[in-house]
N, C-alpha and C positions, 0 to 999 in steps of 0.2 A: 599514610604509611602502609605500604603493601607487603613488607617483609613479614612473614609469618613464623619465623624461627622462634621457638620457645626460649626466652632469655634465661630460664632456669636450667636449661640443659645445654650441653656442649654441642655446637653445630657440627655436622659431619662435613669434612673437607674432601673434595675430590681434586686430585692433581692429575692432569692429563698431559702426556708427552706425545707429540707427533714426531716420528723419526723415519728417516730413510738413509741407510748407510751412515749411521752415526759414529761408528768406531769407538775408540777409547774415551772420547769426550762424553759419549752417551753412557758409557759404563759409570763414569763419575756422576752423571745426572741421576741415574738409578740409585746409586749408593747414597747420594745426598737425601733422596726421598725416603728410602727405607730406614734411614737413621733418625728420622723425625721422632721426637718424643710425644708429640700431640696425638691424641686419640679422641674421637673416631676419625680415621683418615683412610681413604682408599686411593690406590694408584692405578691409573689406566694408561696403557701404552698402545698407540695405534701406529703400526709399522706399515710403510708403503712399499712392501715387497722388496726389502733390502737384499743386496747381492754380496755384501761383505760379511763381517762377523757379527752384525747387529742381532740377528736371530739367535745366535749362540749365547749372547749376553742376556737376551730376554729369557731364553729357556733356562739358563743357569740361575736366574732370579725368579722363576715362575711362581715359586711358593710365596714370594713376597710381593708379587704383582697381582692385584685383584682381578684385573681383566686385561687381556691383550689380544690383538688380532694382527694378521699380516696379509695384506692384499693390495693390489694396485689401486691407487686412488686418483682423484682429480685435483691434487694439490693440497696445500696446507689447510686451507679453509675446509675442504671436504674431510680431511683427517680430523680437524677440530670438531666438526659436526658429528662424526662417528664417535668421538670421545664423549661428546655431550649426550648422545643417545645411550651410552653405556653408564654414564655417571648417575649416582644416587645421592650425592652430597647436597648440602644446603648452599655452600659456597664452592666455586670452582676456580682453580688456578691452572693456567696453561703454561707449562714449563718447557722451554725449548730444549732440544736434544743436545745442544752444546753448552747449555747453562747448568747451574746447580744451585741448590738452596745453600745459603751462606753459612748456616749453623744448624745443629740439631734442634734448637728451640725456635727456629725462624717462624714456623707456622704457629706455634704456641703463643709467641709474642704478638703476632698479628691478630689471632683470635681474641686474645685478652683485650686488645685495643678496640676491636670490632664490637665486642660485648659491652665494653664501657661506653661506647658511643651509640648504643641502642640499635645495632644491626643495620648499618647503611647498606644500600644496594651495591655500591662499589667502594672498595678500600684497597689502597696500594701502599707499598713500602718503597724503600730506596734500593738501588742496584749498585753493586761494586763492579765496575768495568775493569776487566783484566786482559792482558795480552794473551791471545789465543795459544801461542806456542809455549810461553814461559810461565803463564798464570800470574805474572807480576801485576800488582795493582796499578792502574793508570789514574783512576779518579773514582769518586763516589757520585753517582747521579741521584741527586735529591731534588725533585721537581715539585713546586707548589702549583696546585691546580688553579687555573684561571680560565673562566669560561670564554672570555674574549680571545685569549691566546689559543685556546683549544680550537676555536672556530677558524683560526688562521693556520692550523696545522700543527700546533704544539702537542704532540702525542703524549699520553701517559705511558709509563713503563709497563707494557703488557706482561713481561716475565715476573712482575711482582704484584700483579693486579688480581685481587680476589673479587669475583663477580657472583652476586647472589643469583640463584637459578631463576628467580622471578624476573630478572632483567631479560633473560632469553624468552620467558613466557610472554612478556610484554612486547619485545622488539624483534623477536625472531632469531634465526640461526645466522651463522657466518655466510656471507655472500661468496659463492664459489667462483664468481667471475673476477674476483680480486685475487691476484697471485701473491701479493706482498702486504698491501695496506688493508687487509680485511679487518684487522683489529681497530684501525682508526675508523673505518666505515661503520662498524657495528656500534661503536661508542657514539659516533655522530648522530645515530638515530635517537638516542635517548638520554645522553649524559646530562643534558640541561634540565631534565625533568626528574632526576633522582638525586639522592644524597651521595656525595663523594667525600671520602675520608682519606687524608694523607697521614700515614704513620711513619715518623722519622726513625725507622729501624731498617737496617740493611737486611733485606729478605733474600735477595738473589745475587749470585755472582754470574755476571754476564760476559761471555767471550766477545771481544771486539772483532770486527771484520766479518760480521754475519751478512746474510743476504741483503738486508736493507742498506748496508754500507757498500757492499760490492756493486749493487745495482741501484744506486741512489736515484738515478734518472728515472727509472721505472717507478720507484717509490713516489717521486714527485708527481708523475703522471697519474698514478692511482689516487693519491691524496686529492689532487685537484678534481679528478673525476667524482670522487665521493662528495666533495664540496658542491659540485654542480648538481649531483643527484638530489642532494638535500637542500638545495636552494641557498647555500651559503655564499656562493659566488656565481655570477652570471657569465655566460660565454662572451668572448670579446675582450675589451681592454682590461676589465677587472680580472679575468682569468689570466691574461698575459702578465699582469702585475704580480699576481700570486706566484706564478711560475718563475718570474724574474727574481723575486725575493728568495725563493727556495734555492735557485741555482746560485745566487750570490752567496748564500750561506754555505752551500756545498763547496764552492771555490775557496771561501775563507777557511773552512775546516781543513781542506787539503793543504793549503799553505801553512797553517799552524801545525798540522801533523808532520809536514816535511821539515819544519824547523824544530820539531820535538816540543812544541809549546801547547799542543791542544789539551793535554791533561791539566796543565796549570790553568789555562783559560776556563775549562769546564768546571774546575773546583771554584774558581772565582765567580763564575756565572751562577752556579747553584747556591753558593753562600750569599751572594748579593740579592738573590730572589727570595730568601727566607724572611718572613716578617720579624720585626724587632731587631 
């Protein structure tokens, strides 16, 4: 057990948001963080040289943001690494600029579960997926971690994932050669050798239609590249089979979304995957 957090004290939580031209959705992200009741908590915002009103939102909330910077970067992974360099917390949460924490006690409830479970290296909650324009709930994403499924590309919900800083000390920073699937790649390095806790609490409200949805073909390419890097899949037929499975799922999702049935399917899938 490598986690050195003192279980008699409250762990410090660092929330990191990477943003570029986030607009009003980013404003809601900031408000959801500064409304958290849990302490000690620090908020870090890494802006990628925004050209809209994002900097105005940051400056208006500067007194409630512990650290922020604004400069051109080399993508999301680079921004995440800048946030890591500034973070001083025991656990880190990377909150997207178009998502928000689901309730003021979201962090407090996660920390309570983490403490009760003797400080696992990785702990994640559930996500409420909402329509980007209307904020209407589509479904709750509640994922049960399965090592075999993860090695086949079943990602944990990064916007609700609390990562102990020892994970980065052991396995390194985000790989900036990944434009989208950097979260899957960094977990693939070490997730099978650490403790993973699922907390059935809605932590984050996630907007649908994000980059991973809009450019799902690129996501598939990067996930398979991560698998190949870490010896999960070999080039050739095995790699082709993985890609075919992903593309089949992507096509099925598009059909269900076109029929207005994907939310219903997702709720059924998540409920059927829970034990008991």
